[in-house]
C-alpha positions as a printed NumPy array, in Angstrom:
array([[-41.605,  -6.587, -30.426],
       [-40.967,  -3.205, -28.805],
       [-40.442,  -4.767, -25.403],
       [-37.974,  -7.338, -26.928],
       [-35.643,  -4.805, -28.327],
       [-35.941,  -2.93 , -25.123],
       [-34.964,  -6.044, -23.159],
       [-32.1  ,  -6.743, -25.394],
       [-30.738,  -3.272, -25.33 ],
       [-30.759,  -3.327, -21.452],
       [-29.067,  -6.741, -21.577],
       [-26.265,  -5.38 , -23.998],
       [-25.741,  -2.281, -21.814],
       [-25.487,  -4.292, -18.821],
       [-23.144,  -6.687, -20.43 ],
       [-20.774,  -3.732, -21.439],
       [-20.907,  -2.368, -17.902],
       [-19.882,  -5.651, -16.679],
       [-16.979,  -5.862, -19.137],
       [-15.605,  -2.555, -18.18 ],
       [-15.932,  -3.297, -14.593],
       [-13.966,  -6.712, -15.029],
       [-11.22 ,  -4.843, -16.988],
       [-10.964,  -2.162, -14.374],
       [-10.721,  -4.765, -11.577],
       [ -8.04 ,  -6.84 , -13.47 ],
       [ -5.807,  -3.5  , -13.902],
       [ -6.011,  -2.743, -10.353],
       [ -5.277,  -6.3  ,  -9.228],
       [ -1.541,  -5.896,  -9.461],
       [ -1.173,  -2.327,  -8.19 ],
       [ -0.421,  -1.709,  -4.483],
       [ -2.969,   0.333,  -2.58 ],
       [ -0.259,   2.825,  -1.241],
       [  3.441,   3.24 ,  -1.963],
       [  5.572,   0.683,  -0.059],
       [  8.784,   0.962,   1.566],
       [ 11.335,   2.076,  -1.135],
       [  8.895,   3.397,  -3.642],
       [  9.545,   7.008,  -4.781],
       [ 11.771,   9.399,  -2.935],
       [ 12.021,   9.067,   0.706],
       [ 11.526,  11.922,   3.067],
       [ 15.291,  12.061,   3.622],
       [ 15.992,  12.354,  -0.091],
       [ 13.929,  15.52 ,  -0.342],
       [ 16.093,  18.33 ,   1.06 ],
       [ 13.209,  20.752,   1.295],
       [  9.372,  20.653,   1.18 ],
       [  9.393,  23.458,  -1.174],
       [ 11.354,  23.735,  -4.496],
       [ 12.981,  27.03 ,  -5.588],
       [  9.715,  28.142,  -7.017],
       [  7.481,  29.267,  -4.296],
       [  4.306,  28.263,  -6.168],
       [  5.016,  24.567,  -5.863],
       [  5.589,  21.946,  -3.359],
       [  7.554,  18.702,  -3.216],
       [  5.65 ,  15.506,  -1.8  ],
       [  7.352,  14.101,   1.36 ],
       [  6.222,  10.765,   0.171],
       [  6.796,  10.269,  -3.398],
       [  8.703,  13.601,  -4.377],
       [  6.315,  14.72 ,  -6.937],
       [  5.809,  18.504,  -7.579],
       [  2.738,  19.95 ,  -6.617],
       [  0.944,  23.3  ,  -6.968],
       [  1.439,  25.298,  -3.741],
       [ -2.39 ,  25.466,  -3.35 ],
       [ -2.927,  21.63 ,  -3.317],
       [ -3.526,  19.94 ,   0.122],
       [ -2.969,  16.468,  -1.466],
       [ -0.221,  15.12 ,  -3.629],
       [ -1.333,  14.803,  -7.21 ],
       [  0.675,  11.465,  -7.69 ],
       [  0.324,   9.644,  -4.459],
       [ -2.518,  11.446,  -2.734],
       [ -0.395,  12.055,   0.497],
       [ -1.169,  14.948,   2.52 ],
       [  1.013,  17.896,   1.677],
       [  2.661,  20.172,   4.435],
       [  1.962,  23.844,   3.809]])
């Protein structure tokens, strides 16, 4: 009886993990891997790589504001120029 409960518990956990994995895969299916042409602000739209505040940087790819200590953008994960 103890082994039967153990096997059922393992199967339930495996089924839940599979369901979560499938849901994550279906949510990522429609999202592009990287920003395409025309997504976000282009480098020409960003007048400066830094904002008025010296403690933040603007991403050249998407225009997101990032902390000055960041090496990669917090939104699109593009490499930031110091």
